C-alpha positions in Angstrom: -21.9 -24.6 19.4 -19.6 -23.0 16.8 -16.9 -20.5 17.8 -17.5 -17.0 16.4 -15.1 -16.0 13.7 -13.8 -12.6 12.6 -16.3 -12.7 9.8 -19.1 -13.0 12.3 -18.0 -9.7 13.8 -18.7 -8.1 10.4 -22.0 -9.8 9.5 -23.3 -11.6 12.6 -25.2 -8.7 14.4 -27.2 -7.9 11.2 -28.3 -11.3 9.8 -28.1 -15.0 10.7 -28.0 -18.4 9.1 -28.6 -18.6 5.4 -29.0 -14.8 5.0 -25.6 -14.3 6.7 -23.9 -16.8 4.3 -25.5 -15.1 1.3 -24.3 -11.7 2.5 -20.7 -12.9 2.9 -20.8 -14.4 -0.6 -22.0 -11.1 -2.1 -19.4 -9.1 -0.2 -16.7 -11.6 -1.5 -17.9 -11.2 -5.1 -17.6 -7.4 -4.7 -14.1 -7.3 -3.5 -13.0 -10.0 -5.9 -14.1 -7.6 -8.7 -11.6 -5.0 -7.5 -8.3 -5.3 -9.6 -5.9 -4.5 -6.7 -5.4 -6.4 -3.5 -8.1 -6.0 -0.8 -7.9 -7.1 2.8 -10.7 -6.5 5.4 -9.8 -6.7 9.1 -11.3 -5.9 12.4 -9.9 -2.9 14.4 -7.8 -5.4 16.3 -6.3 -6.8 13.1 -8.2 -10.1 12.7 -8.6 -10.7 9.0 -12.1 -11.4 7.7 -11.7 -11.3 3.9 -9.1 -11.1 1.2 -9.6 -11.0 -2.5 -8.1 -12.9 -5.4 -5.6 -10.2 -6.3 -4.1 -10.2 -2.8 -4.1 -14.0 -2.6 -2.2 -14.1 -6.0 0.2 -11.4 -4.9 1.3 -13.3 -1.8 0.7 -16.8 -3.1 -1.6 -17.8 -0.3 -4.8 -17.0 1.5 -4.4 -13.3 2.4 -6.2 -13.9 5.7 -3.6 -16.3 7.3 -3.2 -16.9 10.1 -7.0 -17.2 10.3 -8.9 -15.6 13.2 -5.7 -14.2 14.6 -4.7 -10.6 15.5 -1.1 -11.3 14.6 0.3 -9.7 11.5 -0.1 -11.8 8.3 2.6 -14.4 7.7 3.5 -12.8 4.4 4.5 -9.5 6.1 8.2 -9.5 7.1 8.9 -8.8 10.8 10.6 -5.5 10.0 7.3 -4.3 8.5 5.1 -5.1 11.5 5.5 -1.7 13.2 4.0 -0.1 10.0 1.1 -2.5 10.1 0.3 -1.7 13.7 0.7 2.0 13.1 -2.0 1.8 10.4 -4.3 -0.2 12.6 -3.9 2.3 15.5 -5.0 5.1 13.2 -8.4 3.5 12.6 -10.3 5.2 15.5 -9.0 8.5 14.3 -10.2 7.7 10.8 -13.7 6.8 12.1 -14.2 9.9 14.2 -12.5 12.4 11.9 -14.1 11.0 8.7 -10.7 11.2 7.0 -10.5 9.2 3.7 -7.7 7.0 4.9 -4.0 6.7 5.6 -1.3 5.4 3.3 2.2 4.0 3.4 4.5 1.6 1.6 4.9 -2.0 2.8 6.9 -4.9 1.5 5.2 -8.3 1.3 6.8 -11.7 0.7 5.5 -13.0 -2.6 5.2 -16.6 -3.9 8.9 -16.4 -5.2 9.9 -15.5 -1.6 11.1 -12.1 -2.9 9.9 -8.9 -1.3 7.1 -7.1 -3.2 6.7 -3.4 -2.5 3.0 -2.3 -2.3 1.3 1.0 -1.9 -1.2 0.5 1.0 -4.2 2.7 1.8 -6.2 1.7 4.9 -9.7 3.2 5.5 -12.4 2.8 8.1 -15.2 0.5 7.1 -18.2 1.6 9.0 -21.5 -0.4 9.2 -24.5 0.4 11.4 -24.4 -1.5 14.7 -20.8 -2.7 14.2 -17.5 -1.9 15.7 -15.1 -0.2 13.2 -13.5 -2.4 10.6 -10.5 -1.6 8.3 -10.4 -1.9 4.5 -6.9 -2.3 3.2 -6.2 -1.6 -0.5 -2.8 -2.9 -1.7 -1.4 -1.9 -5.1 1.9 -3.5 -6.3 4.7 -1.1 -7.0 7.5 -1.6 -9.5 10.5 -3.2 -7.9 13.0 -0.3 -8.1 14.7 -0.4 -4.7 18.0 0.2 -6.5 17.0 1.9 -9.8 19.5 2.1 -12.7 20.8 5.7 -13.1 21.0 7.7 -16.3 24.4 7.1 -17.9 25.3 10.7 -18.3 28.6 12.2 -17.2 26.9 15.5 -16.3 25.2 13.6 -13.4 28.5 13.0 -11.6 27.7 16.2 -9.6 24.5 14.6 -8.1 24.4 12.5 -5.0 23.2 8.9 -5.3 19.8 9.8 -3.9 19.4 12.8 -6.2 20.2 10.5 -9.2 17.6 8.0 -8.0 15.0 10.7 -7.8 15.9 11.9 -11.3 15.7 8.5 -12.8 12.2 7.8 -11.4 11.1 11.3 -12.5 12.3 10.6 -16.1 10.4 7.3 -16.0 7.2 9.3 -15.4 6.8 8.9 -11.7 5.1 11.6 -9.6 6.5 13.1 -6.4 4.3 11.1 -4.1 5.1 7.8 -5.8 8.8 8.6 -5.8 8.6 9.3 -2.0 6.8 6.1 -1.2 9.2 4.0 -3.2 12.3 5.5 -1.8 10.8 5.9 1.7 11.1 9.7 1.6 8.6 12.4 2.4 7.2 14.5 -0.4 9.0 17.5 1.1 12.3 15.6 0.9 11.7 14.6 -2.7 11.0 18.2 -3.7 14.2 19.3 -1.9 16.2 16.8 -4.0 14.6 18.2 -7.1 15.6 21.7 -6.1 19.2 20.6 -5.6 19.1 18.9 -9.0 17.8 22.0 -10.7 20.6 24.1 -9.1 23.4 21.7 -9.9 22.3 21.2 -13.5 21.3 24.9 -14.2 17.7 24.0 -14.9 14.7 26.1 -13.8 11.7 23.8 -14.1 10.6 20.1 -14.3 9.5 20.4 -18.0 13.0 21.8 -18.8 14.6 18.9 -16.9 12.6 16.3 -18.7 13.2 17.9 -22.1 16.9 17.9 -21.5 17.4 14.3 -20.5 14.4 12.4 -21.9 15.3 10.5 -25.1 13.6 11.9 -28.1 11.5 9.6 -30.4 
């Protein structure tokens, strides 16, 4: 008798045998068509599916270790608490019908360097099944220490304010800046207010117009 796998928790109660295998293949084709990383887990964290984008991002099967509730091997130890925090939010997502929760994680890529990803985890509810989790992982630009505008007027800014300004001038929105620099949206906006005051600027368009190179 075969040992049930995590995938059986997703499809087993609905169909059996050949029909179950066909359903798994169709589901895999669907998530492979998505152009960002996709990981499907049980509520306890056992991984059932990963797509080609995620496998390419981490240079391995995104489900490893297979049939285990341990965090994936490509997730550094200092990121595990964020992984478990997202999983613990799953029951709340199921009962509150919230669209999902998001954070920024760093994965270890094929080159052994850390790859920052924007992660959204949502409840995957199927009739007659315990709650599952669908993880969407989008790679972010590697800007942990972004170069700063080479302008003497910026000497009045703190290092963090200058980082925020650089990303803003590169076209980043407040939410993306916050996730990349591990700041809340409120903190990013506070930095922007400080930048306005120090530089004598009254709006974001005025700020961009002043420092963005003209064509």
